[in-house]
N, C-alpha and C positions, 0 to 999 in steps of 0.2 A: 625471448619467448619461443618455445618451439613451434615449428610449423603444424597446424591441424592437419590430421588424416581423415579422409574422407571415404565413406563406404557407401556403394550404391548396391542395394539387395533388392532382389525380384523373388516374391512367392507367386509363380505363374500356374494359372489355371485358366481355362477357357471361360468358365462361369463367372469368376470374380478374382482376376489377378491383383495383388498388392505389391506396392513398392515403397522402399524407405531410403532416405539419405541421412546417414548418421555421421556426424563429426566427433572426431576423439581429440581432445586438447589435454595435456597434463594429467593422462589417466582417467578423465572423465568424458563419458559419451553423451551427446546431446542429438536429440532429433531435429533435424533441419527442415525435413519436408517429408510427407507420406502421402499415399494416394492408393485409391483403388478404382476399378469401373467394374460394373455388373453388366453382362450380356445376357441376352434371353436365348432360351433354346426355340422360340419361335423364329428366329433368324437362322439363315444356313450358316455353316462352319465358315464358308467364305466372308460373310459379312462380320461375323463375330471375331475372326482374326484380323480383319481390318480395323475393326475398333480397337482391339488390343494393340495393334501396331501403331494406330494413331495417337493413342493414349501414353504408350511408352515414348513414342518420339516426343510428345508435348511435355512429358515429365523430364526427360534428360534435357530438351532444349531450355525449359525454366530453370535448370540448375547447372547446366554445363559450365557457365562462367565461374563456378565455385571449384571445379576440377573434381576428378574421382579418382582416388588412389588404389582402390580394388572394387571389382564388380562381382558380385556372388548371385547365385540362385539357388533354390531348394530342388533337391531330387524328387521326382516322381517315378514310381513303379507301380503301374497297374497290372492286374492279373490278366486282362483281356485286351484285345485290339480296340474294342469299344471304349474301354477306360483311357488307354493311351493315345489314340488318335487324336481327340480334342486337345489333351494336354500338349502334346508335341506339336499340334498346329499353333498354339499359342506360344509355345517356346520358340518355334520359327519366326513368328511375327514379333517378338521380344529381340530375337536374334538380328532381325533385320533392321529393327529400330537401332540397336547398338551400332550395326555396321554403318549406318547413315553418318554417325559421328566417330567413325573409326576407333570404336570401343570393343573390348572382348571381355569375357569372364576371365578372372584372374586364378580361378579355383575350378575343381571339379565340383559338380552339384553336390550340395550339403544335405544329408538326410534330416528328416524332421527331428527324429530321436536323438541325433547327434547334437543339434543345436538346442533342442529343449533341455537336454540333460545339463549342458553347461550354463544356460541362461536361467532355467526354471529349477534346475537341480534334480529334474526327473525327465528320464527319455519319453515317458508316457504321460507328460504334463497335459492337463486340460488346456482348452484355449483361453480360458479366465486366468489360469494359473500363469500362462505365458504371457498375457497381457499385464497382469500384475508384476511379474518379474521384470518386464521391460520398463514399467513405470519406476521401479526401484533402481535399476541400473542408470536410468536416464534422468530421474527426477521429473519427468513428464507428468504434468497434472491433468492434461486434456483427455478427450476420449479418442478411441479408435473407430473409425467408420465402419470397420469389418476387423474379423480375425486375420484376414490377410494382410492388413496393414501391421498389425503387431507381430505376426509371424515374420514380415520382411524386416522388422526392427530385431528381432531376435537372431535372424540371420546375419545382420550386419554386427550385433553384439558378439556371436559367436566368432566371427573373423576378427574382431578386435581383440578378443581374449587369445585365439590362436596367435595372433602376430605380437602378443605381449604389449599391446596398447594400453589395456586396462586389466 
């Protein structure tokens, strides 16, 4: 039996980042774990990034015994510093969490349109279309707590397709 390949994928924002761990075995993807955390704008960016960091460390620790073959994240390009600064603060928090475990991204960030096109068949797919497509690819019957979880799964599925695993 071939060794399973595991893909850790982050959809990073400061407001509600999502993460997913997918396993691909014999051409079939399965969601192993997924999570999100919601922060509030009532807190400072320092508090919010600390929450994102702790959440990412916890998720990685909870799953690290399974191993990660690939680590990917979604690209974000805001039009202003007010859009970019919070997201890049969250990116830094996740980067620090990865560094704790001596992990690094295995790819450049992936644009939403790129993974949506492969997974949902449309680069401008709605969040519901992405979630429905993830369910089809993975046979997942449960609910996603947020769009960020299904987006993270979509990122991992895109990586699996790109690597020829499915």
